[in-house]
DSSP file (Angstrom, degrees, kcal/mol; ACC not computed):
  #  RESIDUE AA STRUCTURE BP1 BP2  ACC     N-H-->O    O-->H-N    N-H-->O    O-->H-N    TCO  KAPPA ALPHA  PHI   PSI    X-CA   Y-CA   Z-CA
    1    1 A M              0   0    0      0, 0.0     2,-0.3     0, 0.0     0, 0.0   0.000 360.0 360.0 360.0 130.5  -85.6 -155.3  120.6
    2    2 A T        -     0   0    0      1,-0.0     2,-0.3     0, 0.0     0, 0.0  -0.712 360.0-137.1 -91.8 146.0  -82.5 -157.2  121.6
    3    3 A R        -     0   0    0     -2,-0.3     2,-0.1     1,-0.0   114,-0.1  -0.763  12.1-126.1-102.5 148.8  -81.8 -157.7  125.2
    4    4 A S     >  -     0   0    0     -2,-0.3     4,-2.1     1,-0.1     5,-0.2  -0.386  34.2-101.1 -81.0 169.7  -78.4 -157.4  126.7
    5    5 A A  H  > S+     0   0    0      1,-0.2     4,-1.8     2,-0.2     5,-0.1   0.858 124.6  53.5 -59.3 -36.6  -76.9 -160.2  128.8
    6    6 A R  H  > S+     0   0    0      2,-0.2     4,-1.9     1,-0.2    -1,-0.2   0.911 107.6  49.2 -63.8 -42.5  -77.8 -158.4  132.0
    7    7 A R  H  > S+     0   0    0      1,-0.2     4,-2.6     2,-0.2    -2,-0.2   0.852 108.2  54.5 -66.4 -34.8  -81.5 -158.1  130.8
    8    8 A W  H  X S+     0   0    0     -4,-2.1     4,-2.5     2,-0.2     5,-0.2   0.889 108.0  50.1 -67.4 -37.0  -81.6 -161.8  130.0
    9    9 A V  H  X S+     0   0    0     -4,-1.8     4,-2.1     2,-0.2    -2,-0.2   0.902 112.1  47.0 -66.4 -39.0  -80.4 -162.7  133.5
   10   10 A V  H  X S+     0   0    0     -4,-1.9     4,-1.7     2,-0.2    -2,-0.2   0.892 113.8  48.4 -69.3 -37.9  -83.1 -160.4  135.0
   11   11 A W  H  X S+     0   0    0     -4,-2.6     4,-1.7     2,-0.2    -2,-0.2   0.899 111.8  48.2 -65.9 -41.0  -85.7 -162.0  132.6
   12   12 A V  H  X S+     0   0    0     -4,-2.5     4,-2.0     1,-0.2    -2,-0.2   0.877 110.0  53.5 -70.5 -37.0  -84.7 -165.5  133.5
   13   13 A S  H  X S+     0   0    0     -4,-2.1     4,-2.4    -5,-0.2    -1,-0.2   0.879 105.9  53.9 -60.0 -36.5  -84.8 -164.6  137.2
   14   14 A S  H  X S+     0   0    0     -4,-1.7     4,-1.9     1,-0.2    -2,-0.2   0.914 108.5  48.0 -64.5 -43.0  -88.3 -163.4  136.7
   15   15 A I  H  X S+     0   0    0     -4,-1.7     4,-1.8     2,-0.2    -1,-0.2   0.852 110.0  51.8 -64.9 -33.8  -89.3 -166.7  135.3
   16   16 A L  H  X S+     0   0    0     -4,-2.0     4,-1.5     2,-0.2    -2,-0.2   0.898 110.6  48.9 -72.0 -39.3  -87.7 -168.6  138.1
   17   17 A F  H  < S+     0   0    0     -4,-2.4    -1,-0.2     1,-0.2    -2,-0.2   0.864 110.7  50.1 -66.0 -33.6  -89.6 -166.5  140.7
   18   18 A A  H  X S+     0   0    0     -4,-1.9     4,-0.5     1,-0.2    -1,-0.2   0.841 113.1  47.2 -74.1 -32.7  -92.8 -167.1  138.8
   19   19 A G  H  X S+     0   0    0     -4,-1.8     4,-2.7     1,-0.2     5,-0.2   0.724  93.6  77.2 -77.0 -22.7  -92.2 -170.9  138.8
   20   20 A A  H  X S+     0   0    0     -4,-1.5     4,-2.7     1,-0.2     5,-0.3   0.936  94.5  45.7 -60.2 -50.8  -91.2 -171.2  142.4
   21   21 A P  H  > S+     0   0    0      0, 0.0     4,-1.9     0, 0.0    -1,-0.2   0.854 115.2  48.1 -66.1 -28.4  -94.8 -171.0  143.8
   22   22 A I  H  X S+     0   0    0     -4,-0.5     4,-2.7     2,-0.2    -2,-0.2   0.930 113.1  47.3 -75.9 -44.1  -96.2 -173.5  141.2
   23   23 A V  H  X S+     0   0    0     -4,-2.7     4,-1.9     2,-0.2     5,-0.2   0.950 115.0  45.4 -61.4 -48.5  -93.3 -175.9  141.8
   24   24 A V  H  X S+     0   0    0     -4,-2.7     4,-2.4    -5,-0.2    -1,-0.2   0.930 113.2  50.1 -58.8 -48.7  -93.7 -175.8  145.6
   25   25 A S  H  X S+     0   0    0     -4,-1.9     4,-2.7    -5,-0.3    14,-0.3   0.904 111.0  49.0 -60.4 -43.7  -97.5 -176.1  145.4
   26   26 A L  H  X S+     0   0    0     -4,-2.7     4,-2.2     2,-0.2    -1,-0.2   0.831 108.5  53.1 -68.6 -28.2  -97.3 -179.1  143.1
   27   27 A I  H  X S+     0   0    0     -4,-1.9     4,-0.9     2,-0.2    -2,-0.2   0.916 112.5  45.1 -66.9 -44.1  -94.7 -180.8  145.4
   28   28 A A  H  < S+     0   0    0     -4,-2.4     7,-1.6     2,-0.2     6,-0.2   0.901 116.3  47.0 -65.1 -40.1  -97.2 -180.2  148.4
   29   29 A A  H  < S+     0   0    0     -4,-2.7    -2,-0.2     5,-0.2    -1,-0.2   0.886 119.1  38.3 -73.4 -34.6 -100.1 -181.5  146.2
   30   30 A L  H  < S+     0   0    0     -4,-2.2    -1,-0.2    -5,-0.2    -2,-0.2   0.456 100.8  98.1 -93.3  -4.8  -98.4 -184.5  144.9
   31   31 A G  S >< S-     0   0    0     -4,-0.9     3,-0.9     4,-0.1    -3,-0.1   0.018  97.6 -76.6 -73.2-171.4  -96.6 -185.4  148.1
   32   32 A R  T 3  S+     0   0    0      1,-0.3    -1,-0.1     2,-0.1    -4,-0.1   0.778 128.8  44.5 -63.2 -28.5  -97.5 -187.9  150.7
   33   33 A R  T 3  S-     0   0    0     -5,-0.2    -1,-0.3     2,-0.1     3,-0.2   0.586  93.2-138.9 -92.7 -11.1 -100.3 -185.7  152.3
   34   34 A H    <   +     0   0    0     -3,-0.9     2,-0.8    -6,-0.2    -5,-0.2   0.927  31.7 179.6  55.5  47.6 -101.9 -184.6  149.0
   35   35 A D        +     0   0    0     -7,-1.6     3,-0.4     1,-0.2     4,-0.3  -0.729  15.6 176.7 -91.7 109.6 -102.4 -181.1  150.4
   36   36 A L     >  +     0   0    0     -2,-0.8     4,-2.1     1,-0.2     5,-0.2   0.514  60.1  91.7 -89.9  -7.0 -104.0 -178.9  147.7
   37   37 A R  H  > S+     0   0    0      1,-0.2     4,-2.4     2,-0.2    -1,-0.2   0.877  83.7  52.9 -56.9 -41.4 -104.3 -175.9  149.9
   38   38 A W  H  > S+     0   0    0     -3,-0.4     4,-3.0     1,-0.2    -1,-0.2   0.899 108.4  52.1 -60.7 -41.2 -100.9 -174.5  148.7
   39   39 A L  H  > S+     0   0    0     -4,-0.3     4,-2.1   -14,-0.3    -2,-0.2   0.943 111.7  44.1 -62.0 -49.6 -102.0 -174.9  145.1
   40   40 A W  H  X S+     0   0    0     -4,-2.1     4,-2.8     1,-0.2    -1,-0.2   0.855 113.7  51.8 -64.7 -37.1 -105.2 -172.9  145.7
   41   41 A M  H  X S+     0   0    0     -4,-2.4     4,-2.6    -5,-0.2    -2,-0.2   0.887 108.6  50.1 -67.2 -38.0 -103.3 -170.4  147.7
   42   42 A A  H  X S+     0   0    0     -4,-3.0     4,-2.1     2,-0.2    -2,-0.2   0.899 112.1  48.9 -65.1 -38.4 -100.8 -169.9  144.9
   43   43 A L  H  X S+     0   0    0     -4,-2.1     4,-3.0     2,-0.2     5,-0.2   0.941 113.3  46.0 -65.7 -46.9 -103.6 -169.4  142.4
   44   44 A A  H  X S+     0   0    0     -4,-2.8     4,-2.3     1,-0.2    -2,-0.2   0.884 112.2  50.2 -63.9 -35.8 -105.4 -167.0  144.6
   45   45 A S  H  X S+     0   0    0     -4,-2.6     4,-2.3     2,-0.2    -1,-0.2   0.888 110.7  50.8 -64.8 -39.6 -102.2 -165.1  145.3
   46   46 A L  H  X S+     0   0    0     -4,-2.1     4,-2.5    -5,-0.2    -2,-0.2   0.930 111.7  46.9 -64.2 -47.6 -101.4 -165.0  141.5
   47   47 A L  H  X S+     0   0    0     -4,-3.0     4,-2.5     2,-0.2     5,-0.2   0.919 111.9  50.4 -62.1 -40.3 -104.9 -163.6  140.7
   48   48 A G  H  X S+     0   0    0     -4,-2.3     4,-2.5    -5,-0.2    28,-0.2   0.931 113.1  46.2 -60.1 -44.3 -104.7 -161.0  143.4
   49   49 A A  H  X S+     0   0    0     -4,-2.3     4,-2.2     1,-0.2    -1,-0.2   0.875 113.7  48.2 -68.2 -36.6 -101.4 -159.9  142.2
   50   50 A I  H  X S+     0   0    0     -4,-2.5     4,-2.3     2,-0.2    -1,-0.2   0.906 111.8  49.5 -68.2 -41.6 -102.5 -159.8  138.6
   51   51 A A  H  X S+     0   0    0     -4,-2.5     4,-1.9     2,-0.2    -2,-0.2   0.922 112.6  48.3 -63.5 -48.3 -105.7 -157.8  139.6
   52   52 A A  H  X S+     0   0    0     -4,-2.5     4,-1.2     1,-0.2    -2,-0.2   0.925 114.1  46.5 -61.3 -45.7 -103.6 -155.3  141.5
   53   53 A R  H  < S+     0   0    0     -4,-2.2    -1,-0.2     1,-0.2    -2,-0.2   0.844 110.3  52.3 -62.3 -38.5 -101.2 -154.9  138.7
   54   54 A A  H  < S+     0   0    0     -4,-2.3    -1,-0.2     1,-0.2    -2,-0.2   0.788 109.3  49.3 -72.6 -30.2 -104.0 -154.6  136.1
   55   55 A L  H  < S+     0   0    0     -4,-1.9    -1,-0.2    -5,-0.2    -2,-0.2   0.747  96.7  85.1 -78.9 -24.9 -105.6 -151.8  138.1
   56   56 A A  S  < S-     0   0    0     -4,-1.2    12,-0.0    -5,-0.2    -3,-0.0  -0.466  93.9-100.5 -79.5 150.4 -102.4 -149.8  138.5
   57   57 A K        -     0   0    0     -2,-0.2     2,-0.7     1,-0.1    -1,-0.1  -0.548  39.7-116.5 -72.5 125.2 -101.3 -147.4  135.8
   58   58 A P        +     0   0    0      0, 0.0     2,-0.3     0, 0.0    -1,-0.1  -0.492  52.3 151.6 -69.2 111.6  -98.6 -149.1  133.7
   59   59 A R        -     0   0    0     -2,-0.7    -3,-0.0     2,-0.1     0, 0.0  -0.941  38.9-149.1-135.0 157.2  -95.4 -147.1  134.1
   60   60 A R        +     0   0    0     -2,-0.3    60,-0.1     4,-0.1    58,-0.0   0.295  54.2 121.4-112.7   9.9  -91.8 -148.1  133.9
   61   61 A E  S  > S-     0   0    0      1,-0.1     4,-2.4    57,-0.0     3,-0.3  -0.512  71.4-120.2 -70.9 145.6  -90.1 -145.7  136.2
   62   62 A P  H  > S+     0   0    0      0, 0.0     4,-2.2     0, 0.0     5,-0.2   0.862 111.7  48.4 -55.8 -39.1  -88.3 -147.6  139.0
   63   63 A G  H  > S+     0   0    0      2,-0.2     4,-2.1     1,-0.2     5,-0.1   0.877 112.8  48.2 -69.0 -37.4  -90.3 -146.1  141.8
   64   64 A A  H  > S+     0   0    0     -3,-0.3     4,-2.5     2,-0.2     5,-0.2   0.888 110.5  52.4 -70.7 -38.5  -93.6 -146.8  140.1
   65   65 A V  H  X S+     0   0    0     -4,-2.4     4,-2.7     1,-0.2    -2,-0.2   0.934 111.9  45.6 -59.5 -49.4  -92.5 -150.4  139.3
   66   66 A I  H  X S+     0   0    0     -4,-2.2     4,-2.3     1,-0.2    -1,-0.2   0.902 112.5  50.7 -63.5 -40.2  -91.7 -151.0  143.0
   67   67 A A  H  X S+     0   0    0     -4,-2.1     4,-2.1     2,-0.2    -1,-0.2   0.890 111.8  46.4 -67.2 -38.9  -94.9 -149.3  144.2
   68   68 A V  H  X S+     0   0    0     -4,-2.5     4,-2.8     2,-0.2    -2,-0.2   0.913 113.1  50.5 -70.2 -42.1  -97.1 -151.5  141.8
   69   69 A S  H  X S+     0   0    0     -4,-2.7     4,-2.2    -5,-0.2    -2,-0.2   0.878 108.8  52.5 -61.9 -36.4  -95.1 -154.6  142.9
   70   70 A A  H  X S+     0   0    0     -4,-2.3     4,-2.3     2,-0.2    -1,-0.2   0.916 110.1  46.8 -66.5 -44.3  -95.7 -153.7  146.5
   71   71 A L  H  X S+     0   0    0     -4,-2.1     4,-2.6     2,-0.2     5,-0.3   0.914 112.1  51.0 -60.7 -43.5  -99.4 -153.3  145.9
   72   72 A A  H  X S+     0   0    0     -4,-2.8     4,-2.4     1,-0.2     5,-0.2   0.897 109.7  51.9 -61.0 -40.1  -99.5 -156.7  144.0
   73   73 A F  H  X S+     0   0    0     -4,-2.2     4,-2.0    -5,-0.2    -2,-0.2   0.922 111.9  44.2 -59.2 -48.4  -97.6 -158.2  147.0
   74   74 A V  H  X S+     0   0    0     -4,-2.3     4,-2.3     2,-0.2     5,-0.2   0.940 116.7  45.0 -66.1 -48.4 -100.2 -157.0  149.6
   75   75 A V  H  X S+     0   0    0     -4,-2.6     4,-2.3     1,-0.2    -2,-0.2   0.905 114.3  49.6 -66.5 -40.0 -103.2 -157.9  147.5
   76   76 A G  H  X S+     0   0    0     -4,-2.4     4,-2.4    -5,-0.3    -1,-0.2   0.864 110.4  49.9 -67.4 -37.6 -101.8 -161.3  146.6
   77   77 A A  H  X S+     0   0    0     -4,-2.0     4,-2.7    -5,-0.2    -2,-0.2   0.939 111.9  48.0 -66.9 -46.4 -101.0 -162.1  150.2
   78   78 A I  H  X S+     0   0    0     -4,-2.3     4,-2.6     2,-0.2     5,-0.2   0.908 112.0  49.4 -59.3 -44.3 -104.4 -161.2  151.4
   79   79 A A  H  X S+     0   0    0     -4,-2.3     4,-2.1    -5,-0.2    -1,-0.2   0.936 113.0  47.2 -59.0 -45.8 -106.1 -163.2  148.7
   80   80 A A  H  X S+     0   0    0     -4,-2.4     4,-2.3     1,-0.2    -2,-0.2   0.900 112.7  49.3 -62.6 -41.3 -103.9 -166.2  149.6
   81   81 A A  H  X S+     0   0    0     -4,-2.7     4,-2.6     1,-0.2    -1,-0.2   0.909 109.9  50.6 -66.6 -41.6 -104.6 -165.8  153.3
   82   82 A L  H  X S+     0   0    0     -4,-2.6     4,-2.4     1,-0.2    -1,-0.2   0.906 111.2  48.5 -63.7 -39.7 -108.4 -165.6  152.7
   83   83 A V  H  X S+     0   0    0     -4,-2.1     4,-1.8    -5,-0.2    -2,-0.2   0.915 108.9  53.7 -68.8 -37.8 -108.4 -168.7  150.6
   84   84 A A  H  <>S+     0   0    0     -4,-2.3     5,-2.3     1,-0.2     3,-0.4   0.958 111.3  46.3 -58.2 -49.8 -106.3 -170.6  153.2
   85   85 A R  H ><5S+     0   0    0     -4,-2.6     3,-1.4     1,-0.2    -1,-0.2   0.890 110.8  51.1 -60.0 -39.6 -108.9 -169.6  155.9
   86   86 A L  H 3<5S+     0   0    0     -4,-2.4    -1,-0.2     1,-0.3    -2,-0.2   0.796 107.5  55.1 -68.1 -27.0 -111.8 -170.7  153.6
   87   87 A L  T 3<5S-     0   0    0     -4,-1.8    -1,-0.3    -3,-0.4    -2,-0.2   0.361 127.2 -99.6 -88.7   3.3 -110.1 -174.1  153.0
   88   88 A G  T < 5 +     0   0    0     -3,-1.4     2,-0.2     1,-0.3    -3,-0.2   0.575  67.7 153.3  94.6  10.6 -110.0 -174.6  156.8
   89   89 A A      < +     0   0    0     -5,-2.3    -1,-0.3    -6,-0.2    -2,-0.0  -0.540  14.7 177.3 -71.7 139.8 -106.4 -173.6  157.7
   90   90 A R        +     0   0    0     -2,-0.2     2,-0.9     1,-0.0    -1,-0.1   0.625  47.2  98.8-119.4 -21.0 -106.3 -172.4  161.4
   91   91 A A     >  -     0   0    0      1,-0.2     4,-2.5     2,-0.1     5,-0.2  -0.608  54.0-165.6 -76.3 104.5 -102.6 -171.7  162.1
   92   92 A V  H  > S+     0   0    0     -2,-0.9     4,-2.4     1,-0.2     5,-0.2   0.923  85.5  49.6 -60.7 -47.2 -102.5 -167.9  161.6
   93   93 A F  H  > S+     0   0    0      1,-0.2     4,-2.1     2,-0.2    -1,-0.2   0.916 113.0  47.3 -62.0 -43.3  -98.6 -167.7  161.5
   94   94 A G  H  > S+     0   0    0      2,-0.2     4,-2.5     1,-0.2     5,-0.2   0.880 110.4  52.0 -65.9 -39.4  -98.5 -170.5  158.9
   95   95 A I  H  X S+     0   0    0     -4,-2.5     4,-2.5     1,-0.2    -2,-0.2   0.943 114.8  41.7 -58.3 -50.3 -101.2 -169.0  156.8
   96   96 A W  H  X S+     0   0    0     -4,-2.4     4,-1.9     2,-0.2    -2,-0.2   0.778 112.7  53.8 -73.2 -27.5  -99.4 -165.7  156.7
   97   97 A A  H  X S+     0   0    0     -4,-2.1     4,-1.8    -5,-0.2    -1,-0.2   0.923 113.3  41.3 -70.3 -44.8  -96.0 -167.1  156.2
   98   98 A V  H  X S+     0   0    0     -4,-2.5     4,-2.6     2,-0.2     5,-0.3   0.930 116.2  51.0 -65.1 -45.2  -97.1 -169.2  153.2
   99   99 A A  H  X S+     0   0    0     -4,-2.5     4,-2.6    -5,-0.2     5,-0.2   0.905 110.6  49.0 -59.2 -44.9  -99.1 -166.3  151.8
  100  100 A T  H  X S+     0   0    0     -4,-1.9     4,-2.0    -5,-0.2    -1,-0.2   0.872 112.0  46.3 -67.0 -37.8  -96.3 -163.9  152.1
  101  101 A V  H  X S+     0   0    0     -4,-1.8     4,-2.0     2,-0.2    -2,-0.2   0.943 115.9  46.7 -72.2 -46.3  -93.7 -166.2  150.4
  102  102 A L  H  X S+     0   0    0     -4,-2.6     4,-1.8     1,-0.2    -2,-0.2   0.933 115.3  45.0 -60.4 -46.1  -96.1 -167.0  147.5
  103  103 A S  H  X S+     0   0    0     -4,-2.6     4,-2.5    -5,-0.3    -1,-0.2   0.864 109.3  56.2 -72.3 -31.6  -97.1 -163.4  147.0
  104  104 A F  H  X S+     0   0    0     -4,-2.0     4,-3.1    -5,-0.2     5,-0.3   0.926 105.7  52.4 -61.3 -42.6  -93.4 -162.2  147.2
  105  105 A C  H  X S+     0   0    0     -4,-2.0     4,-2.7     1,-0.2    -2,-0.2   0.948 111.1  45.5 -58.7 -48.8  -92.5 -164.5  144.4
  106  106 A W  H  X S+     0   0    0     -4,-1.8     4,-2.4     2,-0.2    -1,-0.2   0.919 114.8  48.5 -59.7 -45.7  -95.3 -163.1  142.2
  107  107 A A  H  X S+     0   0    0     -4,-2.5     4,-2.5     2,-0.2    -2,-0.2   0.937 112.7  47.8 -62.2 -46.8  -94.4 -159.5  143.0
  108  108 A A  H  X S+     0   0    0     -4,-3.1     4,-2.9     1,-0.2     5,-0.3   0.917 111.2  50.8 -61.4 -44.0  -90.7 -160.1  142.4
  109  109 A S  H  X S+     0   0    0     -4,-2.7     4,-2.1    -5,-0.3    -1,-0.2   0.890 110.4  49.0 -62.8 -39.5  -91.4 -161.8  139.1
  110  110 A F  H  X S+     0   0    0     -4,-2.4     4,-2.0     2,-0.2    -2,-0.2   0.937 114.4  45.6 -63.2 -46.1  -93.6 -158.9  138.0
  111  111 A A  H  X S+     0   0    0     -4,-2.5     4,-2.4     1,-0.2     5,-0.2   0.938 114.0  47.6 -65.6 -46.8  -91.0 -156.3  138.9
  112  112 A L  H  X S+     0   0    0     -4,-2.9     4,-2.1     1,-0.2    -1,-0.2   0.888 110.7  52.1 -61.9 -40.3  -88.1 -158.2  137.3
  113  113 A A  H  X S+     0   0    0     -4,-2.1     4,-0.8    -5,-0.3    -1,-0.2   0.910 111.2  47.7 -62.3 -42.0  -90.1 -158.8  134.1
  114  114 A T  H >X S+     0   0    0     -4,-2.0     4,-1.4     1,-0.2     3,-0.6   0.899 111.0  50.0 -61.8 -42.5  -90.8 -155.1  133.9
  115  115 A F  H 3< S+     0   0    0     -4,-2.4    -2,-0.2     1,-0.2    -1,-0.2   0.813 105.9  57.5 -63.1 -34.6  -87.2 -154.2  134.5
  116  116 A S  H 3< S+     0   0    0     -4,-2.1    -1,-0.2     1,-0.2    -2,-0.2   0.755 113.6  38.8 -73.2 -19.4  -86.0 -156.7  131.8
  117  117 A R  H << S+     0   0    0     -4,-0.8    -2,-0.2    -3,-0.6    -1,-0.2   0.670 104.0  78.1-101.6 -18.1  -88.1 -154.9  129.2
  118  118 A S  S  < S-     0   0    0     -4,-1.4   -57,-0.0    -5,-0.1    -3,-0.0  -0.232  84.9-113.8 -90.6 178.6  -87.7 -151.3  130.2
  119  119 A R        +     0   0    0     -2,-0.0    -1,-0.1   -59,-0.0    -4,-0.1   0.179  69.6 132.5 -93.9  13.6  -84.9 -148.9  129.6
  120  120 A V              0   0    0     -5,-0.2    -2,-0.1     1,-0.1   -59,-0.0  -0.498 360.0 360.0 -67.5 129.4  -84.2 -148.7  133.3
  121  121 A P              0   0    0      0, 0.0    -1,-0.1     0, 0.0    -2,-0.0   0.518 360.0 360.0 -68.5 360.0  -80.5 -149.0  133.9
């Protein structure tokens, strides 16, 4: 299947969204404070989002893709927040802010990747 220029842009955007949590986590891990919590939160968020996406029925209608991505977002954010608490983080707002951003990136990446492959206009 050949992709149109628009689908290539959507696909590249998907890759950029997927790379963002990894890059930010590695910057935090390799930075001055060597904080590995972000890396573990990103991994937990990814695994939660993958699990939610795997359990949902694979469909390519726009509404279904958005619903599955929303489920992946919620499950990923909860998984990341739980890992942060287990690793000793105490700032509730900070935990949820980081978990939300990480999980949003994974959910957006999943949705964009699906839209880049499907026949959705």
